DRENLO-395706 format. One record per residue (C-alpha): residue number from 1; residue in three letters; x, y, z. Coordinates in steps of 0.25 Angstrom, whole numbers, plus 5000, padded with zeros to 4 digits. Layout:
BEGIN
{node NUM; ALA; {X; Y; Z}}
...
END
This chain:
BEGIN
{node 1; MET; {4800; 5226; 4632}}
{node 2; SER; {4796; 5241; 4631}}
{node 3; PRO; {4801; 5250; 4642}}
{node 4; GLU; {4786; 5253; 4646}}
{node 5; LEU; {4783; 5238; 4647}}
{node 6; PHE; {4796; 5235; 4655}}
{node 7; TYR; {4792; 5246; 4665}}
{node 8; ILE; {4779; 5240; 4667}}
{node 9; THR; {4784; 5226; 4668}}
{node 10; ILE; {4794; 5230; 4679}}
{node 11; LEU; {4783; 5237; 4687}}
{node 12; LEU; {4774; 5225; 4686}}
{node 13; ILE; {4785; 5216; 4691}}
{node 14; THR; {4789; 5225; 4702}}
{node 15; GLY; {4774; 5226; 4707}}
{node 16; LEU; {4773; 5211; 4708}}
{node 17; GLY; {4786; 5211; 4717}}
{node 18; VAL; {4782; 5222; 4726}}
{node 19; GLY; {4768; 5217; 4728}}
{node 20; PHE; {4773; 5203; 4732}}
{node 21; LEU; {4783; 5209; 4742}}
{node 22; THR; {4773; 5219; 4748}}
{node 23; GLY; {4764; 5207; 4751}}
{node 24; LEU; {4775; 5198; 4755}}
{node 25; LEU; {4783; 5207; 4764}}
{node 26; GLY; {4775; 5220; 4767}}
{node 27; VAL; {4786; 5228; 4762}}
{node 28; GLY; {4780; 5237; 4751}}
{node 29; GLY; {4789; 5233; 4739}}
{node 30; GLY; {4795; 5247; 4737}}
{node 31; PHE; {4809; 5242; 4737}}
{node 32; ILE; {4805; 5236; 4724}}
{node 33; LEU; {4796; 5246; 4719}}
{node 34; VAL; {4805; 5258; 4721}}
{node 35; PRO; {4818; 5254; 4713}}
{node 36; ILE; {4810; 5248; 4701}}
{node 37; GLN; {4802; 5260; 4700}}
{node 38; PHE; {4814; 5269; 4701}}
{node 39; PHE; {4821; 5261; 4690}}
{node 40; LEU; {4809; 5262; 4681}}
{node 41; LEU; {4806; 5277; 4683}}
{node 42; GLU; {4821; 5280; 4681}}
{node 43; SER; {4821; 5272; 4668}}
{node 44; ILE; {4810; 5281; 4662}}
{node 45; GLY; {4818; 5294; 4666}}
{node 46; VAL; {4812; 5298; 4679}}
{node 47; ASP; {4822; 5306; 4688}}
{node 48; PRO; {4828; 5296; 4698}}
{node 49; THR; {4823; 5304; 4710}}
{node 50; THR; {4809; 5305; 4705}}
{node 51; ALA; {4810; 5290; 4701}}
{node 52; LEU; {4813; 5286; 4715}}
{node 53; ARG; {4802; 5294; 4721}}
{node 54; ILE; {4792; 5289; 4712}}
{node 55; ALA; {4797; 5275; 4715}}
{node 56; PHE; {4795; 5277; 4730}}
{node 57; GLY; {4781; 5283; 4728}}
{node 58; THR; {4776; 5273; 4718}}
{node 59; SER; {4782; 5262; 4726}}
{node 60; LEU; {4773; 5266; 4738}}
{node 61; ALA; {4761; 5268; 4729}}
{node 62; VAL; {4763; 5254; 4724}}
{node 63; ILE; {4765; 5248; 4738}}
{node 64; LEU; {4752; 5254; 4744}}
{node 65; PRO; {4742; 5246; 4736}}
{node 66; THR; {4751; 5234; 4736}}
{node 67; ALA; {4752; 5235; 4752}}
{node 68; VAL; {4737; 5235; 4752}}
{node 69; SER; {4736; 5222; 4744}}
{node 70; GLY; {4746; 5215; 4753}}
{node 71; THR; {4740; 5220; 4766}}
{node 72; TYR; {4726; 5215; 4762}}
{node 73; ARG; {4732; 5201; 4760}}
{node 74; HIS; {4740; 5201; 4773}}
{node 75; TYR; {4728; 5207; 4780}}
{node 76; THR; {4719; 5195; 4776}}
{node 77; LYS; {4729; 5186; 4783}}
{node 78; GLY; {4728; 5194; 4796}}
{node 79; LEU; {4743; 5198; 4795}}
{node 80; VAL; {4741; 5213; 4794}}
{node 81; LEU; {4741; 5220; 4808}}
{node 82; VAL; {4732; 5231; 4805}}
{node 83; ARG; {4734; 5240; 4818}}
{node 84; PRO; {4749; 5240; 4817}}
{node 85; ALA; {4748; 5243; 4802}}
{node 86; PHE; {4739; 5255; 4804}}
{node 87; TYR; {4748; 5261; 4815}}
{node 88; MET; {4760; 5259; 4806}}
{node 89; GLY; {4753; 5263; 4794}}
{node 90; ILE; {4748; 5277; 4798}}
{node 91; PRO; {4761; 5283; 4801}}
{node 92; GLY; {4767; 5275; 4789}}
{node 93; ILE; {4758; 5285; 4780}}
{node 94; LEU; {4765; 5297; 4787}}
{node 95; GLY; {4779; 5290; 4786}}
{node 96; GLY; {4776; 5286; 4771}}
{node 97; PHE; {4773; 5301; 4768}}
{node 98; LEU; {4785; 5306; 4775}}
{node 99; GLY; {4794; 5296; 4768}}
{node 100; GLY; {4788; 5299; 4755}}
{node 101; TYR; {4790; 5314; 4757}}
{node 102; ILE; {4804; 5313; 4761}}
{node 103; ALA; {4807; 5304; 4749}}
{node 104; THR; {4802; 5314; 4739}}
{node 105; HIS; {4811; 5325; 4745}}
{node 106; VAL; {4824; 5318; 4750}}
{node 107; PRO; {4833; 5309; 4743}}
{node 108; GLY; {4831; 5295; 4750}}
{node 109; ASP; {4845; 5289; 4749}}
{node 110; TYR; {4849; 5291; 4763}}
{node 111; LEU; {4836; 5285; 4768}}
{node 112; LYS; {4837; 5273; 4759}}
{node 113; ILE; {4851; 5270; 4765}}
{node 114; ILE; {4846; 5271; 4779}}
{node 115; PHE; {4834; 5263; 4776}}
{node 116; GLY; {4842; 5252; 4769}}
{node 117; PHE; {4851; 5250; 4781}}
{node 118; ALA; {4839; 5250; 4790}}
{node 119; LEU; {4833; 5239; 4781}}
{node 120; LEU; {4845; 5231; 4782}}
{node 121; LEU; {4845; 5231; 4797}}
{node 122; VAL; {4830; 5227; 4797}}
{node 123; ALA; {4834; 5215; 4788}}
{node 124; VAL; {4844; 5211; 4798}}
{node 125; GLN; {4834; 5212; 4809}}
{node 126; MET; {4824; 5204; 4802}}
{node 127; LEU; {4834; 5193; 4799}}
{node 128; SER; {4838; 5191; 4813}}
{node 129; PHE; {4823; 5192; 4818}}
{node 130; LYS; {4818; 5179; 4824}}
{node 131; ASP; {4803; 5175; 4822}}
{node 132; SER; {4797; 5172; 4836}}
{node 133; PRO; {4783; 5176; 4835}}
{node 134; GLU; {4779; 5169; 4847}}
{node 135; ASP; {4788; 5178; 4856}}
{node 136; ARG; {4785; 5191; 4849}}
{node 137; LYS; {4775; 5201; 4852}}
{node 138; LYS; {4770; 5212; 4843}}
{node 139; VAL; {4773; 5226; 4847}}
{node 140; ASP; {4760; 5233; 4846}}
{node 141; ASN; {4765; 5248; 4848}}
{node 142; ILE; {4758; 5259; 4840}}
{node 143; TYR; {4770; 5268; 4841}}
{node 144; TYR; {4779; 5257; 4834}}
{node 145; TYR; {4769; 5256; 4823}}
{node 146; LEU; {4768; 5271; 4821}}
{node 147; PHE; {4783; 5272; 4821}}
{node 148; TRP; {4786; 5261; 4812}}
{node 149; GLY; {4775; 5264; 4802}}
{node 150; PHE; {4780; 5278; 4801}}
{node 151; ILE; {4794; 5273; 4798}}
{node 152; ALA; {4789; 5263; 4788}}
{node 153; GLY; {4781; 5274; 4781}}
{node 154; LEU; {4793; 5283; 4781}}
{node 155; MET; {4802; 5273; 4774}}
{node 156; SER; {4790; 5269; 4764}}
{node 157; GLY; {4789; 5283; 4759}}
{node 158; LEU; {4804; 5286; 4759}}
{node 159; VAL; {4808; 5274; 4750}}
{node 160; GLY; {4794; 5269; 4745}}
{node 161; ILE; {4795; 5255; 4751}}
{node 162; GLY; {4782; 5254; 4759}}
{node 163; GLY; {4788; 5253; 4773}}
{node 164; GLY; {4787; 5238; 4775}}
{node 165; VAL; {4802; 5236; 4775}}
{node 166; ILE; {4801; 5244; 4788}}
{node 167; LEU; {4788; 5239; 4794}}
{node 168; VAL; {4790; 5223; 4792}}
{node 169; PRO; {4803; 5223; 4800}}
{node 170; VAL; {4798; 5232; 4811}}
{node 171; MET; {4785; 5224; 4813}}
{node 172; VAL; {4793; 5211; 4814}}
{node 173; LEU; {4805; 5215; 4822}}
{node 174; ILE; {4799; 5226; 4831}}
{node 175; LEU; {4784; 5224; 4831}}
{node 176; GLY; {4784; 5209; 4832}}
{node 177; PHE; {4775; 5206; 4819}}
{node 178; SER; {4777; 5193; 4812}}
{node 179; MET; {4783; 5195; 4798}}
{node 180; ILE; {4770; 5192; 4791}}
{node 181; GLU; {4763; 5202; 4800}}
{node 182; ALA; {4773; 5212; 4797}}
{node 183; VAL; {4772; 5210; 4782}}
{node 184; GLY; {4756; 5211; 4783}}
{node 185; THR; {4756; 5223; 4792}}
{node 186; SER; {4767; 5230; 4785}}
{node 187; THR; {4760; 5229; 4771}}
{node 188; MET; {4748; 5236; 4778}}
{node 189; VAL; {4757; 5247; 4783}}
{node 190; ILE; {4763; 5249; 4769}}
{node 191; ILE; {4750; 5254; 4764}}
{node 192; PHE; {4751; 5266; 4774}}
{node 193; THR; {4765; 5269; 4772}}
{node 194; SER; {4764; 5269; 4757}}
{node 195; ILE; {4752; 5279; 4758}}
{node 196; GLY; {4761; 5290; 4764}}
{node 197; GLY; {4772; 5288; 4754}}
{node 198; ILE; {4763; 5288; 4742}}
{node 199; VAL; {4757; 5302; 4746}}
{node 200; ALA; {4770; 5308; 4748}}
{node 201; TYR; {4776; 5303; 4735}}
{node 202; ILE; {4763; 5308; 4728}}
{node 203; LEU; {4763; 5322; 4734}}
{node 204; ASN; {4778; 5325; 4733}}
{node 205; GLY; {4779; 5321; 4719}}
{node 206; LEU; {4766; 5328; 4713}}
{node 207; TYR; {4774; 5339; 4707}}
{node 208; ILE; {4787; 5333; 4703}}
{node 209; THR; {4791; 5333; 4689}}
{node 210; GLY; {4797; 5321; 4681}}
{node 211; LEU; {4788; 5311; 4686}}
{node 212; PRO; {4784; 5300; 4677}}
{node 213; PRO; {4770; 5299; 4671}}
{node 214; TYR; {4759; 5294; 4680}}
{node 215; SER; {4765; 5299; 4692}}
{node 216; LEU; {4758; 5304; 4704}}
{node 217; GLY; {4768; 5311; 4712}}
{node 218; TYR; {4779; 5301; 4714}}
{node 219; ILE; {4770; 5290; 4712}}
{node 220; ASN; {4770; 5284; 4698}}
{node 221; LEU; {4756; 5279; 4695}}
{node 222; LEU; {4760; 5270; 4683}}
{node 223; GLN; {4770; 5262; 4691}}
{node 224; LEU; {4760; 5262; 4703}}
{node 225; VAL; {4749; 5255; 4695}}
{node 226; ILE; {4759; 5245; 4688}}
{node 227; LEU; {4766; 5241; 4701}}
{node 228; ALA; {4753; 5240; 4710}}
{node 229; SER; {4746; 5232; 4699}}
{node 230; MET; {4756; 5220; 4703}}
{node 231; SER; {4759; 5224; 4717}}
{node 232; ILE; {4745; 5224; 4723}}
{node 233; PRO; {4741; 5209; 4719}}
{node 234; MET; {4756; 5204; 4722}}
{node 235; ALA; {4755; 5210; 4736}}
{node 236; GLN; {4744; 5199; 4739}}
{node 237; ILE; {4753; 5188; 4734}}
{node 238; GLY; {4764; 5193; 4742}}
{node 239; ALA; {4755; 5194; 4755}}
{node 240; ILE; {4750; 5180; 4752}}
{node 241; ALA; {4765; 5175; 4751}}
{node 242; ALA; {4769; 5182; 4764}}
{node 243; HIS; {4759; 5174; 4772}}
{node 244; LYS; {4765; 5161; 4767}}
{node 245; VAL; {4779; 5164; 4770}}
{node 246; PRO; {4785; 5161; 4784}}
{node 247; ASN; {4788; 5173; 4792}}
{node 248; ARG; {4803; 5170; 4793}}
{node 249; LEU; {4804; 5169; 4777}}
{node 250; LEU; {4796; 5182; 4776}}
{node 251; ARG; {4806; 5189; 4785}}
{node 252; TYR; {4818; 5184; 4777}}
{node 253; ILE; {4811; 5189; 4764}}
{node 254; PHE; {4809; 5202; 4770}}
{node 255; VAL; {4823; 5203; 4775}}
{node 256; VAL; {4828; 5201; 4760}}
{node 257; VAL; {4819; 5212; 4756}}
{node 258; LEU; {4824; 5221; 4767}}
{node 259; ILE; {4839; 5219; 4763}}
{node 260; TYR; {4835; 5221; 4748}}
{node 261; ILE; {4829; 5234; 4751}}
{node 262; ALA; {4840; 5239; 4760}}
{node 263; LEU; {4851; 5236; 4750}}
{node 264; LYS; {4842; 5243; 4739}}
{node 265; MET; {4841; 5255; 4748}}
{node 266; LEU; {4856; 5255; 4751}}
{node 267; GLY; {4859; 5254; 4737}}
{node 268; VAL; {4867; 5241; 4738}}
{node 269; LEU; {4860; 5234; 4727}}
{node 270; GLN; {4863; 5246; 4718}}
{node 271; TRP; {4877; 5246; 4722}}
{node 272; LEU; {4878; 5231; 4719}}
{node 273; ARG; {4871; 5233; 4706}}
{node 274; ILE; {4860; 5224; 4709}}
{node 275; PRO; {4848; 5228; 4701}}
{node 276; LEU; {4837; 5225; 4711}}
END
């Protein structure tokens, strides 16, 4: 297989997985997009720092249309809470822009470590959480929505992951959403959080040298088109699957994903020489 064909094949397969997970869990899929794009860009000679920033920016650009696709499917099932999604999404745009700006100017190693430990804590809380929808009441507080939307956007821009890994646990553990409501609503919020980050990565990368061909700032349009061509339709399939999976099982799947992202952020998988 030629290097070009290998490059395209890996991106197509990645797009399939990202689309399915976005629809299934409302997480965006950046934790898959970022390392794979980084590896591919480094393999063609792109500077590691530039490659990482392109991976972040392009990840968010892929997540945006993928989230739109997943949101449509969840909305048709009545599981997108539109009002909370808008209240979280508007500050999410600002948070995403700020996170993207920081990521294009400051090394993100310390932030990744903090984020990794935070995700492990959330995973433990999600495991110990007991489903009792009849006893739970949704917290309908605009200030909670604004705050958590901004935080999700900030993390989305910083590490290119969409923000769902923050939002879904918050919605379930703090705001009283069911797991499937959290997934559907998070998928809509991701649309907003991605926009802010995308703008920041484009503007802060416009005059950078050493970018690969077909780049608009820190977003590589070639990778975007290939990845999105697979992720957009697969988000529909993931969303359909989410409606067929019991809440508890969906939560356990989400916990596994959280632990994986945390170990990846903390560098544990690399230290153990696990190529994932």
